[in-house]
C-alpha positions in Angstrom: 1.6 0.0 12.3 0.8 -0.3 9.1 -0.7 -3.2 7.2 0.6 -5.4 4.5 0.6 -3.1 1.5 -0.8 -5.9 -0.5 -4.1 -7.4 1.0 -4.9 -10.9 -0.2 -9.0 -10.7 0.4 -11.2 -8.0 -0.8 -11.8 -5.1 1.6 -15.0 -2.9 1.6 -13.8 0.6 0.5 -16.4 2.9 1.5 -17.5 5.7 -1.2 -17.4 9.4 -0.9 -17.9 12.9 -3.3 -14.6 13.6 -4.7 -15.2 17.8 -4.0 -10.9 18.2 -4.3 -9.9 22.1 -4.2 -6.7 22.8 -6.5 -6.0 25.8 -4.9 -3.1 27.6 -6.2 -0.1 25.1 -5.4 -2.2 22.7 -7.3 -3.3 24.1 -10.9 -4.0 21.2 -13.6 -1.6 22.1 -16.3 -2.1 21.8 -20.3 0.4 20.5 -22.7 1.8 17.4 -23.8 4.5 14.5 -23.4 5.9 12.9 -26.6 7.8 9.7 -26.5 9.4 7.8 -29.2 5.9 6.2 -29.6 3.3 7.6 -27.9 1.8 11.0 -27.7 -0.1 11.7 -24.5 -2.4 15.2 -24.5 -3.8 16.5 -21.3 -6.9 18.2 -20.6 -8.3 19.6 -17.5 -11.6 17.7 -17.9 -12.2 14.3 -20.0 -13.2 10.9 -20.1 -11.5 8.3 -17.7 -8.9 6.0 -18.7 -8.3 3.2 -16.3 -4.8 3.3 -15.0 -4.1 7.2 -15.3 -4.5 11.0 -15.6 -3.4 13.8 -16.7 -0.2 14.9 -15.1 -1.3 18.2 -13.6 -3.3 15.6 -11.2 -7.1 14.7 -11.9 -7.3 15.9 -14.7 -8.1 12.6 -17.5 -5.9 12.0 -20.7 -6.8 11.7 -23.8 -3.9 8.6 -25.5 -3.0 8.7 -28.9 -1.0 6.5 -30.6 0.3 6.6 -34.1 0.0 2.6 -34.1 -0.1 0.6 -31.0 1.6 -2.3 -32.2 4.5 -0.7 -32.6 5.3 -0.5 -28.9 8.0 -3.3 -29.1 9.2 -5.5 -26.5 12.3 -4.0 -25.1 15.3 -6.4 -23.8 15.9 -7.1 -20.2 18.8 -4.5 -18.2 20.8 -7.6 -17.5 20.8 -8.3 -21.3 22.5 -4.7 -21.9 25.7 -3.4 -21.0 25.7 -1.4 -18.1 26.4 1.8 -20.3 23.4 1.6 -21.7 21.0 1.2 -19.2 20.5 4.6 -18.4 18.7 4.4 -22.2 17.1 1.9 -21.9 15.4 2.7 -18.5 14.1 5.8 -19.8 13.4 3.9 -23.2 10.9 1.9 -20.7 9.7 4.9 -18.9 8.1 5.7 -22.3 6.3 2.7 -22.9 4.8 3.1 -19.2 3.4 6.4 -20.2 1.1 5.0 -22.3 -2.4 4.6 -20.4 -5.0 1.8 -21.5 -8.5 1.3 -20.6 -9.4 -1.7 -18.4 -13.1 -1.8 -19.1 -11.9 -4.5 -21.8 -9.8 -7.1 -20.6 -9.2 -9.0 -23.9 -8.7 -5.0 -25.8 -4.9 -4.8 -26.4 -4.1 -7.0 -24.1 -0.3 -7.8 -25.7 0.3 -3.8 -25.1 -0.9 -3.9 -21.7 1.4 -7.1 -21.0 4.4 -4.9 -22.4 3.7 -2.1 -20.1 3.3 -4.6 -16.7 6.4 -6.1 -17.7 8.2 -3.0 -18.7 6.9 -1.6 -15.0 7.8 -4.9 -12.8 11.7 -4.5 -14.7 11.9 -0.7 -13.4 10.8 -1.7 -9.7 13.4 -4.4 -10.0 15.9 -1.8 -11.1 15.4 0.8 -8.8 15.2 -1.6 -5.5 18.3 -3.2 -6.9 20.7 -0.5 -6.7 22.9 -1.5 -9.4 23.4 1.7 -11.2 22.0 5.3 -10.2 19.4 6.7 -12.0 20.5 9.9 -13.9 18.5 12.9 -12.7 16.7 13.7 -16.6 15.5 10.1 -15.8 14.6 10.7 -12.3 12.7 13.5 -13.7 10.6 11.7 -16.7 9.9 8.6 -14.3 8.2 10.8 -11.8 6.5 12.5 -14.7 5.2 8.7 -15.9 4.0 8.4 -12.2 2.1 11.3 -12.2 0.6 10.5 -15.6 -0.7 7.4 -14.3 -1.5 7.7 -10.5 -3.3 11.3 -10.7 -6.6 11.1 -12.2 -10.5 11.7 -11.5 -12.3 9.2 -9.5 -15.6 7.8 -10.4 -18.6 9.2 -8.9 -20.1 8.1 -5.7 -23.2 6.7 -5.5 -25.2 9.6 -3.9 -24.0 11.8 -7.3 -25.3 9.8 -9.2 -28.8 9.2 -7.4 -28.7 12.7 -6.3 -29.5 11.0 -2.3 -27.6 12.5 0.1 -28.6 9.6 2.2 -26.6 7.2 1.5 -24.3 5.7 4.3 -20.9 5.4 3.7 -20.4 2.1 5.5 -23.3 0.4 2.9 -21.6 1.8 -0.4 -20.9 -0.8 -2.6 -16.9 -2.0 -2.7 -15.1 -0.6 -5.8 -11.8 -1.8 -7.2 -9.7 -0.4 -9.5 -9.8 -2.1 -12.6 -6.5 -0.9 -13.4 -4.4 -2.1 -10.3 -2.0 -4.6 -12.2 -0.6 -1.2 -13.6 -1.2 0.5 -10.6 0.0 -1.2 -7.9 3.2 -1.5 -9.7 3.6 2.3 -10.6 3.0 2.9 -6.6 5.6 0.6 -5.8 8.4 2.1 -8.5 7.3 5.1 -6.2 7.8 3.7 -2.8 11.2 1.9 -4.2 12.2 5.3 -5.6 11.9 7.1 -2.1 12.9 4.6 0.0 16.2 4.3 -1.8 19.4 4.9 -0.5 20.5 5.9 -3.8 17.7 8.4 -4.0 19.6 11.7 -3.2 16.9 14.1 -1.5 18.7 17.2 -2.9 17.6 16.4 -6.5 14.4 14.4 -6.0 13.0 17.1 -4.3 12.8 19.2 -7.3 10.5 16.0 -8.7 8.8 15.2 -5.5 7.5 19.0 -4.8 4.7 20.4 -3.3 2.4 20.1 -6.1 3.5 16.6 -6.2 2.6 16.1 -2.5 -0.6 18.2 -2.7 -1.7 16.2 -5.4 -0.8 12.7 -3.8 -3.0 13.9 -0.6 -6.0 13.9 -2.7 -5.2 10.2 -3.7 -6.4 9.4 -0.1 -10.0 9.7 -1.2 -9.8 6.6 -3.6 -12.0 4.0 -3.0 -9.9 0.9 -3.3 -8.3 0.3 -0.2 -5.4 -1.5 -1.7 -4.2 1.8 -3.3 -5.1 4.0 0.0 -2.1 2.0 1.5 0.4 2.2 -0.5 -0.2 5.8 -0.1 -0.2 5.5 3.1 3.1 3.9 3.3 4.9 6.2 0.4 3.6 9.6 2.4 4.7 8.3 5.6 8.0 7.8 3.5 7.9 10.9 1.7 7.5 12.7 5.6 10.5 11.2 7.2 13.1 11.6 4.4 12.2 14.9 3.1 12.4 17.3 5.7 11.5 20.5 3.8 7.8 18.9 2.8 7.2 18.1 6.8 4.9 21.4 7.8 3.0 21.3 4.1 2.2 17.7 4.9 1.0 18.3 7.9 -1.1 21.5 6.9 -2.6 19.2 4.0 -3.9 16.9 6.1 -5.3 19.0 8.3 -7.2 21.0 5.7 -8.7 17.5 4.3 -9.9 17.3 7.9 -11.4 20.4 8.1 -13.0 19.7 5.0 -14.8 16.3 6.2 -15.7 17.5 9.2 -17.1 20.9 7.9 -18.5 20.4 4.7 -18.7 16.7 3.0 -18.6 14.2 6.1 -17.9 11.9 3.3 -14.1 10.7 2.9 -12.5 7.7 2.1 -8.8 8.3 3.7 -9.5 9.8 6.9 -8.4 6.1 8.6 -5.1 5.9 6.7 -4.2 9.6 7.3 -4.5 9.3 11.0 -2.4 6.0 10.5 0.2 8.0 9.3 -0.4 11.0 12.1 -0.2 8.6 14.7 3.0 8.0 14.0 4.1 11.3 13.2 2.6 12.6 16.7 4.9 10.2 18.5 7.9 11.5 17.3 6.5 14.9 18.3 9.5 17.0 20.6 8.9 18.3 23.7 7.9 20.8 24.6 5.0 20.6 21.9 4.9 23.4 19.8 1.7 25.2 20.2 0.6 24.4 16.1 0.5 20.8 17.4 -2.1 21.3 20.0 -3.8 24.0 17.9 -4.0 20.2 15.4 -5.6 18.3 18.4 -8.0 21.5 19.2 -8.9 22.5 15.9 -9.2 19.1 13.7 -8.7 15.8 16.1 -11.0 16.5 18.8 -13.8 17.7 16.2 -13.1 14.2 14.3 -15.2 12.9 17.0 -18.3 15.1 15.6 -19.1 13.2 12.1 -21.4 10.7 11.7 -18.9 7.9 10.2 -16.8 8.6 13.4 -16.6 4.4 13.5 -14.8 3.7 10.7 -11.8 5.5 11.8 -12.1 5.9 15.7 -9.4 3.2 16.3 -7.1 5.1 14.8 -8.1 8.4 16.0 -8.2 7.3 19.5 -4.6 6.4 19.1 -3.7 9.6 17.8 -5.5 11.7 20.8 -4.0 9.0 23.4 -0.5 9.9 22.0 -0.7 13.3 22.5 -1.8 13.1 26.5 1.0 10.9 26.7 3.2 13.3 25.1 2.0 16.0 27.6 -0.5 15.0 30.2 -1.7 18.8 30.7 -3.8 18.3 27.6 -5.9 15.7 29.4 -8.4 18.3 30.6 -8.7 19.6 27.0 -9.0 16.1 25.4 -12.0 15.0 28.0 -13.6 18.7 27.6 -13.7 17.9 23.7 -15.1 14.4 24.3 -17.7 15.4 26.1 -18.6 18.5 23.8 -18.9 15.9 21.2 -20.6 13.0 23.4 -23.6 10.8 21.1 -26.9 11.5 22.2 -28.8 9.2 20.6 -26.4 6.8 19.1 -25.4 4.1 21.6 -22.6 2.4 19.5 -20.9 5.7 19.4 -21.4 6.1 23.1 -19.6 2.9 23.8 -16.5 4.0 21.6 -16.4 7.3 23.0 -16.4 5.1 26.8 -13.7 3.1 25.4 -11.6 5.9 24.1 -12.2 7.9 27.5 -10.7 5.0 29.3 -7.3 5.2 27.5 -7.3 9.1 28.1 -7.9 8.6 31.7 -4.9 6.2 32.0 -2.8 8.4 31.0 -4.1 11.3 33.1 -2.5 12.6 36.1 -4.5 13.7 39.2 -4.2 17.5 39.0 -5.6 17.7 34.8 -8.6 15.0 36.4 -9.7 17.5 39.2 -10.3 19.9 36.9 -13.2 18.3 34.6 -14.1 15.3 37.0 -17.3 17.0 38.2 -18.7 17.4 34.2 -17.4 13.9 33.7 -18.8 11.9 36.4 -22.3 13.5 35.4 -22.1 12.2 32.1 -21.1 8.7 33.5 -24.1 9.1 36.0 -26.1 8.9 32.5 -24.0 6.0 30.9 -24.9 4.0 33.9 -28.5 4.7 33.9 -28.7 3.6 30.4 -31.3 1.9 28.9 -28.3 0.0 26.3 -26.9 -2.7 28.3 -23.4 -1.8 26.1 -23.7 1.5 27.2 -24.3 1.3 30.8 -21.6 -2.1 30.7 -19.1 -0.2 29.0 -19.4 2.4 32.1 -18.7 -0.4 34.6 -15.8 -1.3 33.4 -14.1 2.1 34.1 -14.0 0.2 37.4 -11.5 -2.7 36.6 -8.8 -0.2 35.4 -6.4 0.6 38.9 -5.5 3.8 37.6 -8.7 5.3 37.2 -9.9 3.2 40.5 -6.8 5.4 42.0 -8.0 9.1 40.7 -11.5 7.9 41.8 -10.0 7.2 45.8 -8.3 10.7 45.7 -12.2 12.3 44.9 -14.5 10.2 46.3 -15.4 12.9 48.3 -16.9 14.7 44.9 -17.1 11.7 42.6 -19.5 9.2 45.1 -22.5 11.9 45.6 -22.6 12.5 41.7 -22.7 9.2 40.8 -24.7 7.3 44.5 -27.9 7.6 42.8 -27.4 6.2 39.5 -25.9 2.9 41.0 -28.7 2.5 43.4 -31.4 3.0 40.7 -29.8 0.5 38.4 -29.8 -2.1 41.4 -33.3 -1.6 41.9 -34.8 -1.5 38.4 -32.3 -2.0 35.7 -33.5 -4.8 33.1 -29.9 -6.5 32.5 -28.7 -8.7 35.3 -25.1 -8.2 34.1 -25.4 -4.7 34.9 -26.8 -5.3 38.1 -23.8 -7.4 38.8 -21.0 -5.3 37.7 -23.4 -2.2 39.6 -23.6 -4.0 42.8 -19.4 -4.5 42.9 -19.2 -0.8 42.3 -21.4 -0.3 44.8 -19.4 -2.5 47.0 -16.0 -0.6 46.0 -17.1 2.6 47.3 -18.1 1.3 50.4 -15.1 -0.5 51.0 -12.7 2.7 50.0 -14.8 5.0 52.7 -17.5 3.7 54.7 -18.6 6.8 56.4 -18.8 8.9 53.3 -20.8 5.8 51.7 -23.4 6.0 54.5 -24.1 9.4 54.5 -24.6 9.4 50.7 -27.2 6.5 51.7 -28.8 9.0 54.3 -29.3 11.6 51.6 -30.6 9.8 49.4 -32.7 8.5 51.8 -33.9 11.7 52.4 -34.4 12.4 49.2 -36.5 9.7 48.6 -38.5 10.4 51.1 -38.7 13.7 50.1 -40.0 12.7 46.4 -42.5 10.3 48.3 -43.8 13.1 50.3 -44.4 15.9 47.4 -46.4 12.6 45.4 -48.5 12.5 48.4 -49.0 15.7 48.4 -49.7 16.2 44.5 -52.1 13.2 44.0 -53.9 14.6 47.5 -54.5 17.9 45.7 -55.7 15.7 42.4 -58.4 14.1 44.4 -60.3 17.4 45.8 -60.0 18.3 42.3 -61.2 15.6 41.0 -64.3 15.6 44.3 -65.0 19.2 43.3 -65.2 18.5 39.6 -67.9 15.8 41.0 -69.9 17.9 42.9 -70.3 20.6 40.8 -68.3 23.0 42.4 
């Protein structure tokens, strides 16, 4: 279900504030990494260096080079004997530890190109599997990857202006200037994780909980290309490193909690939900209580934030996966949708109705009966919505054979709830398409059970007659009051 990792065009990435809690497992480290030509000092905070940050995961890096011109062009792997390739691999990794400033594309152009070529050769070397990488070189490679990808993000527009009213979807697109290097670093990490030569028992020493924790933080990147790589890499880590699975689920859970209850700003919610879609699909039955709590406490409340439209497609897929896995969860999901049902946002209401149809399609009769009264009271309100798309989308539910079957089995309860809404639409809704669809639904009920339909029609006529009598009595009282006032009584 993943898109292509490299996207040709530029798509807009939404801005978000970057409030990251590093906790005990993600403390930023201090220290230095020395190579033959480069010394990199890591600080807890500092200026941004495009293309990388501190190894500690979020801190910036101050790069010092005695003489940048001493970065030499190293030979190709194919040009050296097999026995010398491990040493050449390490030297190329050391070259790639050097971080560059990309605000000026012409500055240190030669050194940037040497690093880019070195990264490209490392990717090809790992992908080819011609020589198994030594454990020491694996450690140095992961350290180099950490140095490049773990960094501070630039402040979001609302952080610069102090305004909290900036909508995420209205933010200016942002693309990482150092992407020519970052892309290759991510590609190297991906090739390392998926390689059949990578021994998980060895690799988990370097791809540890701290590394995964900081990888999760990077999902708040504004560059969609980076988030696509992160999505693929994290999914592969989840599949290959069994030991990290509970930790990854918990980490995603915490990101969702912060997004829902604190910031309501995060760029990577959609990508994280795409990963979860595959994870949920692989859940064993009977489903663990932990997974059900995740549905109730994190996934269903994700309907609450205002920017739900940005990730609703992925969210609806995850929710439907749960119901398809365990049909007994349908009642819980539907009640959750009704709890967070939008009152004034018609576009969100249309999204909710679409998701509701997908959930109902996987719902069995027993679970449907538990929630149908509350559900169809809400649907009746949607039928009478003055926004024609909401009313139209609600009427489309009757195009689904499974839903019509559930309604037919419980028509004695459902028809009295929505009959008045149908009659009001036919008589007074301004949109002709809605009028036509309502007539069709009304016809379905009349053909389904003519006696019940006529009974509802009779009760509706009686209710209207009583309403008219009450209106006449009110008008009569008002006229008497007016007459008394004119007489000066």
